[in-house]
N, C-alpha and C positions, 0 to 999 in steps of 0.2 A: 160549196166548192167555188173557187174564183171563176170569173168569166174566162172561158177557154182553158180551164184547168183540167188536170188529170192526176190520179193517184193510184197506187197499187198496194194491196195487202198481200204479203207473201207468207206461205206456210214454211215450216222447217223442211229440210231436204228429206225426200222419201227415196230411199236407196234401192229397195227391192220389192217389187209388187208381183203377185201371182196372177192377178186378173184385173179387170177394169176397176176404175175408181168412181165412186158415186158421191156427190156432194149435195147436201140439202140445206136450205135456209129460207128464211122469210125476207122478202125484199120490198122496200118502199122507194119510189123515185119521185122527185119533183122537178119542175122545169124541164130543161132539155137533157138532164142527166141520163146516162146509159151505163150498164154494167155488163162486163164480159167475165166468164170463168175461163181461165187459161191454164195450160201446162207450160211451165217455164224450165228451160235447161238449167241444170244445177250450177254450172260455172259461168254462164253468160246470161245477159238479160233477154236472150232470144225467146220469143213466144213460139211454142211448138204447135199448139192447137188452142183455138179460142172459140167459145160458144156464147152467144148473146143470151141474156136472162131478162125476162119480163117481170114486172111488179107482181107480187103475190107469193104464194108458196112456190119455191123453185126446187126442182130436182134435175141435176145435170149428170149424165153418165159420160165420163171422160175415157178416151181410148187407152188401152194398155200400152205402156212404153217400156222399152228394154233398158233404159239407162236412168240414173238418178235424176229426179226432177223436183220441182216445187209446184204447188197449186197457187195461183194468183187470182185475186178478185180485182179486176181493173176497172176503175170508174173514170168516166170522162164526161165533160159537158162543154159544148161549143159556146153556150151562153150560161146563165146562172141556173143552178140546180143542186139537188142534194140526193145522196144515196145513203140509205139506212139498211144495214144487214143485221139480222138477229137470228139466234138459235142455229148456229152453223153445226152441221153434223157431216162427218166424212166416213164413208164405209169403204174399207179396203182390206184385202188379205195381204199382210206383209210377209216377206220371206227372207231367208238368209242363205247364202251359198255355203255349202259344207265342203269338207276336204275333198270329197269325191266329185266336186263340181255339180252337185245336185242342189236344187232349191227346196227348202222346206218352209212350211208356214209357221210364223211366230204367233200371229194373232189374227182374229177375224173381225 
C-alpha cells in the first residue's frame, strides 16, 4: 500500500439477513497497516459499523442489520505497509420476504 493509502474490498449486496453475520479469515499485516471489517450501506459509502482486526486467524461477529448492506474489508496505512487476507468465510442465514410480509430462510 502506498504511504498514507487506503483501500476497500466490498462484498455483493446482502439484502435480507435473519441473524448476525460472522466473517472469518487469516490476516497478515506489515508496517503500519491496519484492517477493519465494516458493514456498509447498500446505496452510499457510509460505514455503519466497523471492527478492528489483528493479525492471525480472525473471527468477527457483525450486528444484525434491517436493511441491505455490504461487508467491507477496509485497509489503511499512515506509512508503508501491507495487508494480506486469505481463506475468507462468511456465515449468515439469508432470508426472503414472502407475500404475507414474513421472512423465511433461503440458506444457512
